[in-house]
Backbone as CSV, one residue per row, in Angstrom:
resi,resn,N_x,N_y,N_z,CA_x,CA_y,CA_z,C_x,C_y,C_z
1,MET,84.728,113.412,110.928,85.890,112.655,111.341,85.460,111.584,112.334
2,ASN,85.991,110.397,112.138,85.713,109.272,113.012,86.844,109.170,114.033
3,PRO,86.556,109.308,115.331,87.614,109.279,116.329,88.403,107.964,116.334
4,GLU,87.786,106.864,115.930,88.488,105.580,115.900,89.522,105.530,114.781
5,LEU,89.343,106.330,113.730,90.275,106.321,112.604,91.229,107.506,112.597
6,ALA,90.950,108.516,113.375,91.783,109.723,113.382,93.235,109.373,113.706
7,GLY,94.127,109.748,112.798,95.544,109.512,112.997,96.018,108.106,112.710
8,ARG,95.097,107.190,112.414,95.485,105.807,112.089,95.975,105.751,110.656
9,ALA,96.747,104.729,110.331,97.286,104.558,108.982,96.537,103.458,108.247
10,ALA,96.321,103.673,106.946,95.668,102.663,106.112,96.392,102.577,104.776
11,LEU,96.734,101.368,104.367,97.301,101.124,103.047,96.186,100.540,102.200
12,VAL,95.810,101.240,101.127,94.742,100.778,100.251,95.350,100.420,98.906
13,THR,95.313,99.135,98.569,95.811,98.687,97.275,94.684,98.766,96.256
14,GLY,95.029,98.976,95.011,94.012,99.125,93.975,93.219,100.408,94.159
15,ALA,93.873,101.430,94.739,93.174,102.665,95.091,93.082,103.659,93.936
16,GLY,93.508,103.259,92.765,93.470,104.164,91.619,92.084,104.350,91.023
17,ARG,91.213,103.392,91.255,89.871,103.496,90.663,88.896,102.568,91.386
18,GLY,87.647,102.742,91.100,86.604,101.832,91.604,86.496,101.778,93.110
19,ILE,86.289,100.546,93.601,86.080,100.333,95.032,87.309,100.771,95.837
20,GLY,88.507,100.478,95.336,89.725,100.875,96.051,89.813,102.378,96.238
21,ALA,89.484,103.134,95.182,89.509,104.598,95.274,88.467,105.091,96.268
22,ALA,87.274,104.497,96.218,86.209,104.908,97.135,86.597,104.630,98.590
23,ILE,87.214,103.486,98.833,87.656,103.146,100.197,88.721,104.134,100.663
24,ALA,89.704,104.415,99.809,90.762,105.362,100.175,90.177,106.729,100.501
25,GLU,89.250,107.192,99.683,88.637,108.503,99.913,87.841,108.530,101.210
26,GLU,87.085,107.492,101.482,86.281,107.454,102.710,87.166,107.372,103.953
27,LEU,88.207,106.547,103.899,89.116,106.454,105.048,89.791,107.799,105.319
28,ALA,90.229,108.470,104.267,90.875,109.777,104.433,89.905,110.800,105.004
29,THR,88.690,110.799,104.511,87.667,111.722,105.010,87.354,111.446,106.483
30,ALA,87.446,110.170,106.877,87.170,109.784,108.264,88.326,110.110,109.196
31,GLY,89.474,110.542,108.639,90.586,110.964,109.478,91.813,110.080,109.425
32,ALA,91.753,108.968,108.701,92.927,108.094,108.591,93.944,108.706,107.633
33,ARG,95.221,108.426,107.863,96.278,108.786,106.921,96.346,107.639,105.932
34,VAL,96.136,107.912,104.664,96.002,106.861,103.657,97.208,106.817,102.730
35,ALA,97.718,105.612,102.518,98.732,105.353,101.509,97.999,104.782,100.298
36,VAL,97.992,105.520,99.211,97.318,105.112,97.979,98.287,104.277,97.158
37,ASN,97.885,103.058,96.812,98.741,102.154,96.048,97.958,101.637,94.853
38,ASP,98.553,101.748,93.676,97.924,101.210,92.469,98.990,100.920,91.436
39,ILE,98.745,99.968,90.572,99.686,99.611,89.518,99.769,100.717,88.462
40,ASP,98.746,101.556,88.385,98.681,102.656,87.420,98.936,103.985,88.149
41,ALA,100.104,104.568,87.923,100.497,105.794,88.625,99.539,106.950,88.354
42,ASP,99.018,107.062,87.122,98.103,108.155,86.804,96.787,108.020,87.566
43,SER,96.276,106.794,87.682,95.046,106.574,88.442,95.266,106.890,89.918
44,ALA,96.414,106.469,90.444,96.727,106.764,91.844,96.798,108.268,92.070
45,ALA,97.410,108.978,91.124,97.523,110.436,91.239,96.146,111.095,91.239
46,SER,95.207,110.556,90.465,93.842,111.105,90.448,93.160,110.926,91.796
47,THR,93.351,109.771,92.397,92.771,109.527,93.715,93.381,110.464,94.747
48,VAL,94.694,110.624,94.689,95.386,111.531,95.604,94.829,112.946,95.460
49,LYS,94.645,113.385,94.235,94.122,114.736,93.990,92.735,114.901,94.617
50,ARG,91.865,113.920,94.435,90.514,114.011,95.009,90.563,114.054,96.532
51,ILE,91.447,113.249,97.115,91.553,113.240,98.576,92.091,114.576,99.085
52,ARG,93.104,115.107,98.418,93.665,116.404,98.837,92.635,117.517,98.702
53,GLU,91.788,117.438,97.683,90.744,118.456,97.516,89.779,118.459,98.691
54,ARG,89.650,117.339,99.374,88.804,117.244,100.573,89.538,117.752,101.809
55,GLY,90.830,118.055,101.649,91.609,118.572,102.768,92.228,117.504,103.641
56,ALA,92.215,116.255,103.207,92.788,115.167,104.005,94.280,115.038,103.739
57,ARG,94.995,114.453,104.688,96.431,114.216,104.538,96.644,112.760,104.145
58,LEU,97.621,112.540,103.270,97.876,111.185,102.810,99.253,111.041,102.243
59,MET,99.552,109.824,101.837,100.778,109.512,101.126,100.365,108.795,99.855
60,ARG,101.148,108.942,98.788,100.810,108.269,97.538,101.943,107.337,97.144
61,ARG,101.570,106.205,96.636,102.564,105.254,96.148,101.960,104.483,94.979
62,SER,102.697,104.380,93.917,102.276,103.559,92.795,103.233,102.395,92.685
63,SER,102.698,101.240,92.408,103.554,100.063,92.320,104.273,99.980,90.988
64,GLY,104.021,100.858,90.076,104.794,100.904,88.843,104.154,100.177,87.696
65,GLY,104.507,98.964,87.435,103.943,98.294,86.292,104.019,96.797,86.350
66,SER,104.659,96.250,87.384,104.744,94.798,87.448,104.142,94.303,88.747
67,ARG,103.456,93.210,88.672,102.849,92.654,89.877,103.904,92.198,90.877
68,SER,105.029,91.705,90.396,106.082,91.305,91.332,106.618,92.524,92.075
69,GLY,106.630,93.682,91.418,107.063,94.914,92.060,106.119,95.349,93.160
70,THR,104.845,94.978,93.042,103.860,95.368,94.043,104.242,94.814,95.411
71,SER,104.554,93.529,95.491,104.897,92.928,96.777,106.150,93.562,97.354
72,ARG,107.120,93.762,96.523,108.382,94.341,96.983,108.148,95.742,97.532
73,ARG,107.380,96.557,96.839,107.149,97.932,97.268,106.213,98.006,98.471
74,CYS,105.226,97.160,98.538,104.321,97.184,99.685,105.077,96.873,100.973
75,GLY,106.125,96.072,100.875,106.933,95.796,102.055,107.520,97.064,102.641
76,THR,107.888,98.011,101.788,108.426,99.266,102.299,107.334,100.064,102.998
77,TRP,106.101,99.932,102.545,105.001,100.649,103.213,104.760,100.092,104.604
78,THR,104.927,98.783,104.781,104.719,98.198,106.104,105.641,98.874,107.110
79,ALA,106.894,99.033,106.751,107.834,99.708,107.640,107.435,101.163,107.838
80,CYS,107.024,101.809,106.778,106.639,103.211,106.843,105.398,103.409,107.714
81,LEU,104.405,102.542,107.550,103.150,102.704,108.287,103.286,102.367,109.758
82,SER,104.327,101.634,110.130,104.485,101.273,111.538,105.084,102.418,112.364
83,ARG,105.604,103.440,111.681,106.172,104.592,112.404,105.046,105.536,112.857
84,PRO,105.245,106.254,113.953,104.229,107.225,114.393,104.094,108.365,113.378
85,TRP,102.918,108.887,113.244,102.654,109.998,112.315,103.016,111.302,112.968
86,ALA,103.558,112.204,112.183,103.898,113.533,112.696,102.715,114.462,112.576
């Protein structure tokens, strides 16, 4: 666990696969609370499963299927991530 990241929030877009998934997994392992965001809900769910298997806490969000929906939904995460973590 990295003390600088412990309890901090991170929103990772494109976290369903590749570099985005690797970043989400590393941030979660380092102690950050990660919001997984991807246009493909199944890919996002796979990343969430891998992170949970490591024992990290996170939130999952999929943007659904449209790029315009991504911006709209990410706005809700901004409000969510600004709140203190329980």
